[in-house]
MARTORBA-456488 format. One record per residue (C-alpha): residue number from 1; residue in one letter; x, y, z. Coordinates in nm, 4 decimals. Layout:
# MARTORBA-456488
[NUM,"A",[X,Y,Z]]
...
This chain:
# MARTORBA-456488
[1,"M",[7.6089,8.8877,13.5006]]
[2,"A",[7.7783,8.8161,13.1652]]
[3,"R",[8.0853,9.0189,13.0802]]
[4,"N",[8.0653,9.2508,12.7823]]
[5,"R",[8.3515,9.1055,12.5800]]
[6,"E",[8.5005,9.2521,12.2654]]
[7,"P",[8.4326,9.0713,11.9363]]
[8,"L",[8.6741,8.7901,11.8519]]
[9,"L",[8.8134,8.9762,11.5491]]
[10,"T",[8.8861,9.2852,11.7599]]
[11,"R",[9.0632,9.0759,12.0239]]
[12,"W",[9.2694,8.8987,11.7587]]
[13,"L",[9.3708,9.2262,11.5920]]
[14,"N",[9.4641,9.3689,11.9313]]
[15,"V",[9.6931,9.0695,11.9833]]
[16,"V",[9.8469,9.1267,11.6386]]
[17,"E",[9.9070,9.4913,11.7280]]
[18,"R",[10.0576,9.4134,12.0698]]
[19,"V",[10.2862,9.1446,11.9320]]
[20,"G",[10.3869,9.3631,11.6388]]
[21,"N",[10.4570,9.6580,11.8664]]
[22,"L",[10.6830,9.4486,12.0886]]
[23,"L",[10.9236,9.4974,11.8024]]
[24,"P",[11.1624,9.7930,11.8300]]
[25,"H",[11.0995,10.1340,11.6761]]
[26,"P",[11.0395,10.0866,11.3001]]
[27,"A",[11.3682,10.2571,11.2141]]
[28,"T",[11.5539,10.0277,11.4557]]
[29,"L",[11.3696,9.7286,11.3126]]
[30,"F",[11.4766,9.8137,10.9576]]
[31,"A",[11.8352,9.8498,11.0815]]
[32,"L",[11.8176,9.5066,11.2486]]
[33,"L",[11.6604,9.3545,10.9378]]
[34,"A",[11.9396,9.4977,10.7255]]
[35,"L",[12.1929,9.3384,10.9610]]
[36,"L",[11.9998,9.0093,10.9470]]
[37,"V",[12.0111,9.0108,10.5662]]
[38,"V",[12.3872,9.0546,10.5799]]
[39,"I",[12.4240,8.7564,10.8150]]
[40,"V",[12.1748,8.5315,10.6316]]
[41,"S",[12.3328,8.6120,10.2960]]
[42,"G",[12.6675,8.4974,10.4332]]
[43,"I",[12.5186,8.1725,10.5628]]
[44,"A",[12.3154,8.1042,10.2461]]
[45,"A",[12.6221,8.1578,10.0281]]
[46,"Q",[12.7930,7.8658,10.2058]]
[47,"F",[12.5348,7.6205,10.0747]]
[48,"D",[12.4657,7.5016,9.7228]]
[49,"L",[12.1468,7.7077,9.7039]]
[50,"V",[12.0811,7.7833,9.3390]]
[51,"V",[11.7692,7.8564,9.1319]]
[52,"T",[11.7256,7.9155,8.7613]]
[53,"H",[11.5721,8.2446,8.6583]]
[54,"P",[11.2648,8.1333,8.4575]]
[55,"G",[11.2951,8.4268,8.2183]]
[56,"T",[11.6645,8.4351,8.1356]]
[57,"G",[11.7742,8.0825,8.2261]]
[58,"E",[12.0509,8.2357,8.4380]]
[59,"E",[12.1574,8.0558,8.7553]]
[60,"I",[12.0835,8.2685,9.0629]]
[61,"R",[12.2894,8.2126,9.3770]]
[62,"P",[12.2956,8.3971,9.7096]]
[63,"L",[12.5465,8.6791,9.7187]]
[64,"S",[12.7254,8.7091,10.0512]]
[65,"L",[12.7403,9.0559,10.2028]]
[66,"L",[12.9276,8.9057,10.4989]]
[67,"S",[13.2572,8.9477,10.3217]]
[68,"V",[13.5211,9.2100,10.2495]]
[69,"S",[13.3663,9.2895,9.9112]]
[70,"G",[13.0218,9.3030,10.0732]]
[71,"L",[13.1495,9.5441,10.3371]]
[72,"H",[13.2990,9.7662,10.0680]]
[73,"R",[12.9700,9.7696,9.8786]]
[74,"I",[12.7726,9.8551,10.1922]]
[75,"L",[13.0025,10.1449,10.2799]]
[76,"M",[13.0275,10.2901,9.9310]]
[77,"A",[12.6537,10.2693,9.8560]]
[78,"M",[12.5159,10.3848,10.1925]]
[79,"V",[12.4547,10.7410,10.0750]]
[80,"T",[12.3188,10.6501,9.7320]]
[81,"N",[12.0919,10.3854,9.8840]]
[82,"F",[11.9337,10.6667,10.0835]]
[83,"T",[11.9266,10.9402,9.8223]]
[84,"G",[11.8224,10.7004,9.5466]]
[85,"F",[11.5351,10.5443,9.7437]]
[86,"A",[11.2396,10.6050,9.5109]]
[87,"P",[10.9789,10.7331,9.7611]]
[88,"L",[11.2186,10.9840,9.9201]]
[89,"G",[11.2375,11.2324,9.6345]]
[90,"T",[10.8706,11.1796,9.5539]]
[91,"V",[10.7618,11.2672,9.9054]]
[92,"L",[10.9983,11.5635,9.9476]]
[93,"V",[10.9064,11.7293,9.6179]]
[94,"A",[10.5337,11.6701,9.6609]]
[95,"M",[10.5431,11.7987,10.0190]]
[96,"L",[10.6898,12.1308,9.9027]]
[97,"G",[10.3740,12.1987,9.7042]]
[98,"I",[10.1444,12.0531,9.9682]]
[99,"G",[10.3208,12.2701,10.2263]]
[100,"V",[10.2132,12.5834,10.0396]]
[101,"M",[9.8539,12.4589,10.0335]]
[102,"E",[9.8659,12.3873,10.4058]]
[103,"G",[10.0619,12.6962,10.5101]]
[104,"S",[9.8351,12.9313,10.3157]]
[105,"G",[9.5289,12.7836,10.4836]]
[106,"L",[9.3839,12.6369,10.1638]]
[107,"I",[9.3620,12.2813,10.2967]]
[108,"G",[9.1914,12.3971,10.6149]]
[109,"A",[8.9382,12.6084,10.4250]]
[110,"A",[8.8706,12.3342,10.1703]]
[111,"L",[8.8195,12.0789,10.4490]]
[112,"K",[8.5840,12.3161,10.6246]]
[113,"L",[8.3842,12.3569,10.3041]]
[114,"M",[8.3800,11.9791,10.2517]]
[115,"V",[8.2677,11.9069,10.6072]]
[116,"L",[7.9937,12.1686,10.5932]]
[117,"S",[7.8555,12.0614,10.2559]]
[118,"A",[7.9251,11.6904,10.2019]]
[119,"P",[7.6841,11.4183,10.3237]]
[120,"K",[7.8722,11.2421,10.6030]]
[121,"R",[7.7238,10.9013,10.5213]]
[122,"L",[7.9142,10.8985,10.1913]]
[123,"L",[8.2442,11.0267,10.3312]]
[124,"T",[8.4097,10.6881,10.3849]]
[125,"F",[8.3076,10.5555,10.0437]]
[126,"A",[8.4342,10.8753,9.8809]]
[127,"V",[8.7722,10.8417,10.0553]]
[128,"V",[8.8211,10.4765,9.9546]]
[129,"L",[8.7061,10.5417,9.5977]]
[130,"A",[8.9372,10.8428,9.5688]]
[131,"G",[9.2215,10.6208,9.6863]]
[132,"V",[9.1460,10.3559,9.4260]]
[133,"L",[9.1284,10.6130,9.1463]]
[134,"S",[9.4476,10.7872,9.2624]]
[135,"N",[9.6581,10.4745,9.2141]]
[136,"A",[9.6763,10.5502,8.8402]]
[137,"A",[9.9429,10.7947,8.9630]]
[138,"S",[10.0036,10.6328,9.3000]]
[139,"E",[10.2369,10.8943,9.4489]]
[140,"I",[9.9605,11.1487,9.4925]]
[141,"G",[9.7570,10.8939,9.6855]]
[142,"Y",[10.0337,10.8152,9.9328]]
[143,"V",[10.1668,11.1645,9.9931]]
[144,"L",[9.8447,11.3658,9.9697]]
[145,"L",[9.5280,11.1593,10.0054]]
[146,"V",[9.6345,10.9313,10.2948]]
[147,"P",[9.7286,11.2115,10.5385]]
[148,"L",[9.4448,11.4293,10.4085]]
[149,"A",[9.1864,11.1578,10.4832]]
[150,"A",[9.3054,11.1428,10.8438]]
[151,"V",[9.2616,11.5207,10.8758]]
[152,"I",[8.9135,11.5016,10.7208]]
[153,"F",[8.7996,11.2280,10.9624]]
[154,"L",[8.9357,11.4202,11.2592]]
[155,"A",[8.7490,11.7300,11.1416]]
[156,"V",[8.4156,11.5411,11.1491]]
[157,"K",[8.4968,11.3979,11.4943]]
[158,"R",[8.5836,11.0487,11.3733]]
[159,"H",[8.9057,10.8629,11.4493]]
[160,"P",[9.1739,10.9973,11.2137]]
[161,"L",[9.3379,10.6552,11.1794]]
[162,"A",[9.0136,10.5240,11.0315]]
[163,"G",[9.0347,10.7839,10.7561]]
[164,"L",[9.4027,10.7090,10.7043]]
[165,"A",[9.3308,10.3355,10.6817]]
[166,"A",[9.0436,10.3838,10.4372]]
[167,"A",[9.2572,10.5951,10.2048]]
[168,"F",[9.5603,10.3643,10.2302]]
[169,"A",[9.3386,10.0636,10.1574]]
[170,"G",[9.2114,10.2301,9.8408]]
[171,"V",[9.5477,10.3607,9.7202]]
[172,"S",[9.7582,10.0513,9.7872]]
[173,"G",[9.5254,9.7566,9.8597]]
[174,"G",[9.3057,9.8496,9.5650]]
[175,"Y",[9.6043,9.8889,9.3343]]
[176,"S",[9.4576,9.6641,9.0629]]
[177,"A",[9.1221,9.8397,9.0444]]
[178,"N",[9.0739,10.1613,8.8509]]
[179,"L",[8.8652,10.3354,8.5878]]
[180,"L",[9.1851,10.4557,8.4214]]
[181,"L",[9.4988,10.2910,8.2877]]
[182,"G",[9.8268,10.3684,8.4594]]
[183,"T",[10.1953,10.3438,8.3792]]
[184,"V",[10.2194,9.9924,8.5250]]
[185,"D",[9.9720,9.8493,8.2698]]
[186,"P",[10.1987,9.8544,7.9629]]
[187,"L",[10.4916,9.7385,8.1755]]
[188,"L",[10.3135,9.4262,8.3026]]
[189,"A",[10.1617,9.3590,7.9595]]
[190,"G",[10.5060,9.3633,7.8005]]
[191,"L",[10.6342,9.1059,8.0499]]
[192,"S",[10.3259,8.8885,7.9930]]
[193,"E",[10.3760,8.9025,7.6173]]
[194,"E",[10.7399,8.7968,7.6459]]
[195,"A",[10.6399,8.5052,7.8693]]
[196,"A",[10.3624,8.4037,7.6275]]
[197,"H",[10.6184,8.3773,7.3474]]
[198,"I",[10.7590,8.0691,7.5209]]
[199,"I",[10.4442,7.8892,7.4008]]
[200,"D",[10.3274,8.1070,7.1105]]
[201,"P",[10.5876,8.3402,6.9523]]
[202,"S",[10.3137,8.5408,6.7778]]
[203,"Y",[10.1018,8.6129,7.0863]]
[204,"T",[10.0436,8.9813,7.1737]]
[205,"V",[9.9183,9.1319,7.5004]]
[206,"S",[9.7583,9.4778,7.5047]]
[207,"A",[9.8306,9.7362,7.7736]]
[208,"A",[9.4516,9.7540,7.8279]]
[209,"C",[9.4206,9.3745,7.8626]]
[210,"N",[9.2837,9.3932,8.2217]]
[211,"F",[9.0778,9.7099,8.1878]]
[212,"Y",[8.7252,9.5584,8.2049]]
[213,"F",[8.8100,9.3600,8.5162]]
[214,"M",[8.9845,9.6591,8.6777]]
[215,"A",[8.6952,9.8947,8.6053]]
[216,"A",[8.4324,9.6541,8.7388]]
[217,"S",[8.6423,9.5846,9.0478]]
[218,"T",[8.6652,9.9529,9.1349]]
[219,"F",[8.3227,9.9824,9.2935]]
[220,"F",[8.3311,9.6399,9.4611]]
[221,"I",[8.6665,9.7228,9.6222]]
[222,"A",[8.5462,10.0694,9.7252]]
[223,"G",[8.2368,9.9095,9.8787]]
[224,"A",[8.4399,9.6438,10.0599]]
[225,"G",[8.6804,9.9065,10.1922]]
[226,"T",[8.3891,10.1157,10.3156]]
[227,"W",[8.2313,9.8165,10.4938]]
[228,"V",[8.5579,9.7209,10.6663]]
[229,"T",[8.6160,10.0800,10.7775]]
[230,"E",[8.2656,10.1232,10.9200]]
[231,"K",[8.2097,9.7761,11.0663]]
[232,"V",[8.5569,9.6690,11.1782]]
[233,"V",[8.8092,9.9520,11.1941]]
[234,"I",[8.6008,10.2314,11.3484]]
[235,"P",[8.4428,10.0136,11.6223]]
[236,"R",[8.7857,9.8736,11.7112]]
[237,"L",[8.9539,10.2154,11.7289]]
[238,"G",[8.6781,10.3739,11.9352]]
[239,"E",[8.6923,10.7423,12.0271]]
[240,"Y",[9.0077,10.9331,11.9415]]
[241,"S",[9.1880,11.0629,12.2509]]
[242,"G",[9.5224,11.1696,12.1045]]
[243,"D",[9.6916,11.5066,12.1101]]
[244,"E",[9.5956,11.6182,11.7596]]
[245,"K",[9.3021,11.8558,11.7676]]
[246,"A",[9.0665,11.9397,11.4842]]
[247,"D",[9.0025,12.3017,11.4120]]
[248,"A",[8.6599,12.4241,11.5133]]
[249,"I",[8.4268,12.3969,11.2172]]
[250,"E",[8.2779,12.7408,11.1684]]
[251,"S",[8.1316,12.9142,10.8688]]
[252,"L",[8.3790,13.0353,10.6100]]
[253,"S",[8.4993,13.3900,10.6622]]
[254,"D",[8.4916,13.6466,10.3827]]
[255,"S",[8.8696,13.6218,10.3387]]
[256,"E",[8.8498,13.2411,10.3194]]
[257,"K",[8.5760,13.2618,10.0587]]
[258,"R",[8.7794,13.5082,9.8556]]
[259,"G",[9.0851,13.2836,9.8846]]
[260,"L",[8.8862,12.9814,9.7652]]
[261,"W",[8.7626,13.1736,9.4610]]
[262,"F",[9.1220,13.2710,9.3781]]
[263,"A",[9.2303,12.9089,9.4238]]
[264,"L",[8.9464,12.7876,9.2011]]
[265,"A",[9.0452,13.0313,8.9282]]
[266,"A",[9.4090,12.9132,8.9494]]
[267,"L",[9.2931,12.5489,8.9408]]
[268,"V",[9.0836,12.6104,8.6291]]
[269,"I",[9.3747,12.7784,8.4495]]
[270,"F",[9.6121,12.4990,8.5568]]
[271,"T",[9.3649,12.2330,8.4364]]
[272,"V",[9.3145,12.4041,8.1015]]
[273,"L",[9.6900,12.4108,8.0468]]
[274,"L",[9.7152,12.0406,8.1347]]
[275,"L",[9.4328,11.9539,7.8942]]
[276,"W",[9.5991,12.1619,7.6233]]
[277,"G",[9.9160,11.9600,7.6731]]
[278,"T",[9.7576,11.6140,7.6985]]
[279,"V",[9.4310,11.5942,7.5008]]
[280,"P",[9.5532,11.6800,7.1476]]
[281,"A",[9.7351,11.3944,6.9751]]
[282,"D",[10.0393,11.6194,6.9377]]
[283,"G",[10.0106,11.7754,7.2845]]
[284,"L",[10.3394,11.8973,7.4289]]
[285,"L",[10.2989,11.6795,7.7388]]
[286,"R",[10.2594,11.3590,7.5353]]
[287,"D",[10.5457,11.1358,7.4243]]
[288,"A",[10.7307,11.3346,7.1590]]
[289,"E",[10.7858,11.0341,6.9303]]
[290,"T",[10.4736,10.8190,6.9685]]
[291,"G",[10.2149,11.0669,7.0981]]
[292,"D",[10.1417,10.8111,7.3737]]
[293,"L",[9.9932,10.9363,7.7015]]
[294,"L",[10.0695,10.6324,7.9193]]
[295,"N",[10.4440,10.6767,7.8804]]
[296,"S",[10.4294,11.0532,7.8451]]
[297,"P",[10.6229,11.3234,8.0325]]
[298,"F",[10.2908,11.4075,8.1987]]
[299,"L",[10.2505,11.0723,8.3768]]
[300,"K",[10.6218,11.0181,8.4282]]
[301,"G",[10.6493,11.3656,8.5784]]
[302,"I",[10.3286,11.3484,8.7839]]
[303,"V",[10.5159,11.4391,9.1035]]
[304,"A",[10.6360,11.7623,8.9434]]
[305,"F",[10.2759,11.8458,8.8559]]
[306,"I",[10.1677,11.7734,9.2146]]
[307,"F",[10.4306,12.0246,9.3305]]
[308,"L",[10.3312,12.2851,9.0712]]
[309,"L",[9.9607,12.2411,9.1432]]
[310,"G",[10.0143,12.2851,9.5180]]
[311,"L",[10.2377,12.5860,9.4602]]
[312,"V",[10.0059,12.7642,9.2158]]
[313,"V",[9.6754,12.6916,9.3874]]
[314,"G",[9.8121,12.7408,9.7395]]
[315,"A",[9.9764,13.0706,9.6474]]
[316,"A",[9.6568,13.1890,9.4769]]
[317,"Y",[9.4566,13.1109,9.7896]]
[318,"G",[9.7119,13.2867,10.0091]]
[319,"W",[9.7031,13.5934,9.7858]]
[320,"G",[9.3232,13.6076,9.7936]]
[321,"A",[9.2903,13.5341,10.1658]]
[322,"G",[9.5814,13.7556,10.2643]]
[323,"T",[9.7733,13.4704,10.4351]]
[324,"I",[10.0701,13.4851,10.1961]]
[325,"K",[10.1967,13.8380,10.1451]]
[326,"N",[10.5421,13.7826,9.9976]]
[327,"D",[10.7947,13.5238,9.8855]]
[328,"T",[10.9225,13.4794,10.2424]]
[329,"D",[10.5802,13.3549,10.3545]]
[330,"L",[10.5767,13.1192,10.0567]]
[331,"M",[10.9174,12.9684,10.1315]]
[332,"N",[10.8466,12.9418,10.5045]]
[333,"S",[10.5370,12.7347,10.4323]]
[334,"M",[10.7497,12.4919,10.2294]]
[335,"G",[11.0127,12.4748,10.5034]]
[336,"K",[10.7533,12.3979,10.7685]]
[337,"A",[10.6231,12.1047,10.5638]]
[338,"I",[10.9713,11.9550,10.5303]]
[339,"Q",[11.0355,11.9973,10.9051]]
[340,"S",[10.7429,11.7642,10.9773]]
[341,"L",[10.9199,11.4789,10.7933]]
[342,"G",[11.2087,11.4344,11.0377]]
[343,"V",[11.1072,11.0898,11.1657]]
[344,"Y",[11.0205,10.9785,10.8142]]
[345,"M",[11.3721,11.0685,10.6951]]
[346,"V",[11.5238,10.8489,10.9665]]
[347,"L",[11.2896,10.5634,10.8754]]
[348,"V",[11.3726,10.5952,10.5069]]
[349,"F",[11.7478,10.5867,10.5699]]
[350,"F",[11.7352,10.2450,10.7370]]
[351,"A",[11.4554,10.1105,10.5163]]
[352,"A",[11.6581,10.2013,10.2071]]
[353,"Q",[11.9606,10.0089,10.3360]]
[354,"F",[11.7480,9.7027,10.4131]]
[355,"V",[11.5812,9.6988,10.0702]]
[356,"A",[11.9160,9.7450,9.8942]]
[357,"Y",[12.0854,9.4638,10.0886]]
[358,"F",[11.7911,9.2315,10.0258]]
[359,"N",[11.8098,9.2959,9.6514]]
[360,"W",[12.1893,9.2591,9.6379]]
[361,"S",[12.1801,8.9270,9.8209]]
[362,"N",[11.9348,8.7692,9.5684]]
[363,"L",[11.7396,8.6284,9.8654]]
[364,"G",[11.4118,8.7837,9.7475]]
[365,"L",[11.4568,8.6449,9.3975]]
[366,"I",[11.5345,8.2975,9.5328]]
[367,"V",[11.2262,8.3011,9.7580]]
[368,"A",[11.0074,8.4051,9.4624]]
[369,"V",[11.1374,8.1337,9.2285]]
[370,"K",[11.1164,7.8596,9.4917]]
[371,"G",[10.7583,7.9580,9.5764]]
[372,"A",[10.6621,7.9453,9.2103]]
[373,"E",[10.8161,7.5984,9.1731]]
[374,"V",[10.6250,7.4638,9.4730]]
[375,"L",[10.2945,7.5907,9.3356]]
[376,"K",[10.3645,7.4507,8.9907]]
[377,"A",[10.4351,7.1060,9.1380]]
[378,"S",[10.1282,7.1067,9.3647]]
[379,"G",[9.9065,6.9069,9.1265]]
[380,"L",[9.6002,7.1246,9.1933]]
[381,"G",[9.3217,7.1596,8.9372]]
[382,"S",[9.2991,7.4692,8.7184]]
[383,"V",[9.0633,7.6838,8.9297]]
[384,"P",[9.2147,7.5924,9.2699]]
[385,"L",[9.5575,7.6439,9.1144]]
[386,"M",[9.4621,7.9952,9.0062]]
[387,"I",[9.3390,8.0780,9.3579]]
[388,"A",[9.6603,7.9324,9.4962]]
[389,"F",[9.8483,8.1491,9.2471]]
[390,"V",[9.6758,8.4592,9.3863]]
[391,"I",[9.7825,8.3527,9.7365]]
[392,"V",[10.1426,8.2874,9.6305]]
[393,"A",[10.1606,8.6249,9.4553]]
[394,"G",[10.0416,8.7854,9.7787]]
[395,"I",[10.3006,8.5988,9.9850]]
[396,"V",[10.5832,8.6807,9.7432]]
[397,"N",[10.4751,9.0454,9.7685]]
[398,"M",[10.5859,9.0346,10.1323]]
[399,"F",[10.9434,8.9757,10.0102]]
[400,"M",[10.9591,9.1748,9.6849]]
[401,"G",[10.7890,9.5116,9.6778]]
[402,"S",[10.8062,9.5914,9.3059]]
[403,"A",[10.5112,9.4662,9.1002]]
[404,"S",[10.7151,9.4584,8.7800]]
[405,"A",[11.0134,9.2841,8.9416]]
[406,"K",[10.7929,9.0076,9.0786]]
[407,"W",[10.6131,8.9650,8.7482]]
[408,"A",[10.9443,8.9485,8.5622]]
[409,"V",[11.0245,8.6424,8.7734]]
[410,"M",[10.6799,8.4827,8.7919]]
[411,"A",[10.5427,8.5470,8.4424]]
[412,"P",[10.7813,8.3104,8.2591]]
[413,"V",[10.6658,8.0281,8.4896]]
[414,"F",[10.2944,8.0883,8.5275]]
[415,"V",[10.1961,8.2406,8.1928]]
[416,"P",[10.3147,7.9348,7.9942]]
[417,"M",[10.1786,7.6986,8.2610]]
[418,"F",[9.8280,7.8435,8.2444]]
[419,"M",[9.8460,7.8643,7.8646]]
[420,"L",[9.9037,7.4890,7.8601]]
[421,"L",[9.5934,7.4562,8.0793]]
[422,"G",[9.3942,7.6636,7.8274]]
[423,"Y",[9.3931,8.0029,8.0007]]
[424,"T",[9.5113,8.3237,7.8354]]
[425,"P",[9.8061,8.5305,7.9598]]
[426,"E",[9.5624,8.8173,8.0186]]
[427,"L",[9.3713,8.6097,8.2759]]
[428,"T",[9.6926,8.4972,8.4441]]
[429,"Q",[9.8081,8.8591,8.4690]]
[430,"T",[9.4739,8.9510,8.6259]]
[431,"A",[9.5149,8.6858,8.8946]]
[432,"Y",[9.8697,8.8025,8.9623]]
[433,"R",[9.7602,9.1635,9.0062]]
[434,"I",[9.5015,9.0609,9.2647]]
[435,"G",[9.7618,8.8827,9.4759]]
[436,"D",[10.0080,9.1672,9.4320]]
[437,"S",[9.7528,9.4240,9.5517]]
[438,"V",[9.5916,9.2707,9.8581]]
[439,"T",[9.9094,9.2375,10.0660]]
[440,"N",[10.0598,9.5757,9.9711]]
[441,"I",[9.9035,9.7302,10.2800]]
[442,"I",[10.0675,9.4850,10.5229]]
[443,"S",[10.4056,9.4447,10.3524]]
[444,"P",[10.7029,9.6296,10.5053]]
[445,"M",[10.8745,9.5808,10.1669]]
[446,"M",[10.6205,9.8146,10.0046]]
[447,"S",[10.8098,10.1348,9.9240]]
[448,"Y",[10.5742,10.3704,10.1087]]
[449,"F",[10.5230,10.1542,10.4189]]
[450,"A",[10.7683,10.3623,10.6231]]
[451,"L",[10.5779,10.6776,10.5279]]
[452,"I",[10.2498,10.5242,10.6466]]
[453,"V",[10.4097,10.4310,10.9807]]
[454,"A",[10.5208,10.7940,11.0179]]
[455,"F",[10.1673,10.9179,10.9417]]
[456,"V",[10.0182,10.6797,11.2009]]
[457,"E",[10.2688,10.7934,11.4651]]
[458,"R",[10.1324,11.1466,11.4352]]
[459,"Y",[9.8012,11.0342,11.5838]]
[460,"Q",[9.9202,10.7443,11.8025]]
[461,"K",[10.2585,10.8173,11.9570]]
[462,"N",[10.3331,10.4578,12.0595]]
[463,"A",[10.2428,10.3170,11.7181]]
[464,"G",[10.4697,10.0783,11.5339]]
[465,"I",[10.4663,9.8307,11.2504]]
[466,"G",[10.2240,9.6110,11.4467]]
[467,"T",[9.9772,9.9004,11.4643]]
[468,"V",[9.9768,9.9445,11.0876]]
[469,"I",[9.9506,9.5710,11.0137]]
[470,"A",[9.6652,9.5227,11.2616]]
[471,"L",[9.4905,9.8287,11.1196]]
[472,"M",[9.5146,9.7037,10.7608]]
[473,"L",[9.4751,9.3231,10.7940]]
[474,"P",[9.0933,9.3324,10.7743]]
[475,"Y",[9.1196,9.5101,10.4378]]
[476,"T",[9.3624,9.2432,10.3105]]
[477,"F",[9.1196,8.9633,10.3972]]
[478,"A",[8.8167,9.1490,10.2619]]
[479,"F",[8.9835,9.2491,9.9349]]
[480,"F",[9.1184,8.8963,9.8838]]
[481,"L",[8.7729,8.7446,9.9373]]
[482,"V",[8.5894,8.9959,9.7168]]
[483,"W",[8.8443,8.9836,9.4361]]
[484,"T",[8.8654,8.6044,9.4387]]
[485,"V",[8.4879,8.5748,9.4101]]
[486,"I",[8.4833,8.8285,9.1257]]
[487,"L",[8.7616,8.6372,8.9497]]
[488,"M",[8.5816,8.3044,8.9797]]
[489,"V",[8.2564,8.4573,8.8537]]
[490,"W",[8.4478,8.6133,8.5646]]
[491,"V",[8.5988,8.2769,8.4760]]
[492,"G",[8.2677,8.0968,8.5140]]
[493,"L",[8.0835,8.3405,8.2862]]
[494,"D",[8.3722,8.3514,8.0358]]
[495,"L",[8.3825,8.7324,8.0399]]
[496,"P",[8.6702,8.9169,7.8712]]
[497,"V",[8.9048,9.0804,8.1232]]
[498,"G",[8.9811,9.3604,7.8775]]
[499,"P",[8.9289,9.4743,7.5180]]
[500,"G",[8.9966,9.1721,7.2989]]
[501,"S",[9.1240,8.9736,7.6012]]
[502,"K",[8.9506,8.6376,7.6102]]
[503,"M",[8.9487,8.4020,7.9073]]
[504,"Y",[9.0397,8.0869,7.7226]]
[505,"L",[9.2777,8.0071,7.4407]]
[506,"A",[9.1338,7.8722,7.1151]]
[507,"Q",[9.1580,7.4940,7.1111]]
């Protein structure tokens, strides 16, 4: 009788998870990696390893941290590395507001309403799509949607890690798809324009130069993420048998209904105030000098608005439902939310040191420049070269987490190179953003990776970095395949990637 064997992909991902989880606890791993960077930086500094920054022409050499001056820098910056780590403040502030929503019972009641009324067959697609759309202000996706999706899946008796993976895939893996422009768009466009000036000093690149491609990609990426979740992730995870228990799904009580009406009223008022501050050209939440919304206090302060929204709506629900009676109840709900982040705080401390040492040593910059030089010298044709460029951008993303930092290094090489081949900077930027997005979800250098590990550990106590990578690898492959096909079709049909953004330069 033939054995009922698991599919090959499932077996391979299980191997990836087991091998990855042979590594120490993620916090210990980040500590060891930080130590490794110190040692490697000392060794690299002994050799004549030098690259030229393609943007500034400056010679970049490894900086040894295995020295007296390196030791002084490590000791003096240890606290600021931790407190200045970008995701830390974002998560803590956002969690204060989310804690009020959770402590008042609003999240539980809203989930109950969603589970009772939403068609379950569309749940996964809705989660992935919400993740993609949330990356216009990515913090809310990481700190709210990812853990919320796990809770939603558990509530409908599905594996919570499948919901977490679907949301994370949309938020981070689908980073270059959206129906809205985000703060990163003008930043990347500015770097592309500067790089284009190497060939054509009069060339301009619009902040919306990738919008058509991004908007069209949104639904393809949401569909691909849904397929991977349903056909690969859920079958591999099987039934959830962890300690976390979903609340029994019963009809809403009268107090819950009253609380939801109060919360809805508060949400409407909050939304009206936001629209009043952002829609008019002279709105008080727009940039005071230019009236711009992309670089406005609203988008730059989105975490503050997440906190205020959670506070206002959660408190309104608690008042209506009778779960928050005074300011002590309000503050206790915030404190409880922060208490749940203990392991995350430990992870962040060591991850922050590792990222800081890696940046100080210039090792990430050297790896990026060397990779770009190898690709440039490969001799590939234009279309294969562009696909290879997507792959290189994805690989470099494993070493440098910041999209703008990578593009600052890569744009001065690849934008002029593709311009000489007849392709516009807008198309080159599109290809870069694909590569930058698809490996976000498997890169420990991604700022929020430690937070995702902490979320996964809630539902799988023995989880580690290998668990997260194995969980997310299928999305990386699927998104890379889908996006590459879309890109090649776009090139073949000579479609503009954005308003006024042609595919080819005028001959």
